[in-house]
C-alpha positions in Angstrom: 3.3 21.3 -5.7 2.7 17.5 -5.2 4.9 14.6 -4.4 4.2 11.2 -5.6 5.7 8.7 -2.7 6.6 5.2 -3.8 6.2 3.4 -0.3 7.0 -0.2 -1.2 7.3 -2.7 -4.1 6.1 -6.3 -4.1 7.6 -8.9 -6.8 4.9 -11.6 -7.3 6.9 -13.1 -10.4 10.3 -12.0 -11.9 10.9 -11.4 -15.6 11.7 -14.1 -18.0 14.9 -15.6 -17.0 16.5 -17.2 -14.0 17.3 -15.9 -10.6 16.1 -12.5 -9.2 15.5 -9.4 -11.0 17.8 -6.2 -10.5 15.0 -3.7 -9.9 15.1 0.0 -10.8 12.3 2.5 -10.4 12.1 5.9 -12.2 9.8 8.9 -11.8 9.7 10.9 -14.8 12.7 9.3 -16.2 14.9 9.8 -12.8 16.2 7.0 -11.1 14.9 7.1 -7.3 15.3 3.4 -6.5 17.9 0.6 -7.3 20.8 2.3 -8.0 22.8 2.0 -11.4 22.8 -1.7 -11.3 19.5 -2.2 -9.7 18.2 -3.8 -6.2 17.9 -7.6 -6.5 14.3 -9.0 -5.6 12.9 -12.2 -6.3 9.3 -13.7 -6.4 7.2 -13.1 -3.2 9.7 -10.6 -1.8 8.9 -6.9 -0.9 11.1 -3.8 -0.9 10.8 -0.8 1.0 11.4 2.2 -1.0 10.1 5.3 0.6 11.3 7.5 -2.3 9.4 10.7 -3.5 9.6 13.2 -6.4 7.8 16.6 -6.9 5.8 17.0 -10.0 3.4 19.4 -11.4 0.1 17.9 -12.5 1.1 14.2 -13.8 4.0 12.0 -13.0 5.3 8.8 -14.8 6.5 6.0 -12.6 8.5 3.4 -14.6 9.9 0.0 -13.3 12.8 -1.8 -15.0 14.9 -4.8 -14.8 18.5 -3.9 -15.3 20.6 -6.2 -17.6 24.3 -6.2 -17.6 24.4 -8.0 -21.0 21.6 -6.5 -22.9 19.2 -3.9 -22.9 17.4 -3.1 -19.7 13.8 -4.6 -19.6 10.8 -2.2 -19.1 8.5 -3.7 -16.8 5.7 -0.9 -17.1 4.7 2.5 -16.3 1.6 4.1 -14.8 0.9 7.7 -14.2 -0.2 9.7 -11.1 -2.1 12.8 -11.1 -2.3 15.8 -8.7 -6.1 15.1 -8.2 -4.8 12.2 -6.2 -3.7 14.1 -3.5 -4.6 12.9 0.1 -6.3 9.7 -1.4 -4.4 7.4 0.7 -2.2 4.5 -0.2 -2.9 3.1 -3.9 -1.6 0.0 -5.5 -0.8 -0.4 -9.0 0.1 -3.7 -10.9 2.4 -4.0 -13.7 3.0 -7.1 -15.9 5.7 -6.6 -18.6 8.3 -8.9 -19.6 6.8 -12.0 -17.9 6.9 -10.1 -14.7 4.1 -9.2 -12.0 4.9 -6.3 -9.6 2.9 -4.5 -7.2 3.6 -0.6 -6.6 2.1 1.0 -3.6 2.5 4.7 -3.4 0.4 7.8 -2.4 0.4 11.3 -3.6 0.5 14.0 -1.0 1.0 17.7 -0.8 4.3 17.7 0.9 6.8 14.9 1.6 7.7 14.1 5.2 9.7 11.3 5.5 
């Protein structure tokens, strides 16, 4: 069974609004990074994620900006496939809600932290 491994995330631009984003990363709807209130990240910063999740053939990776006073902001999503096993690290750019993030990930047959 393949694993998608999120290595790190880079914030090129935070979402609309002042200050840092409270970032959450979900794989197939399961929170894997950021905790219940997100992890603060500002423009120009990178965060090591090093989180993984097993999947069958396709997995959905989603970035969210947690908001305390309103609904969370969906930054964007992308899909990874079992056909990407052993292709090495890839980057996917997400731009939603005024933000710009690069997500660095890989798909492996097994996860060895």
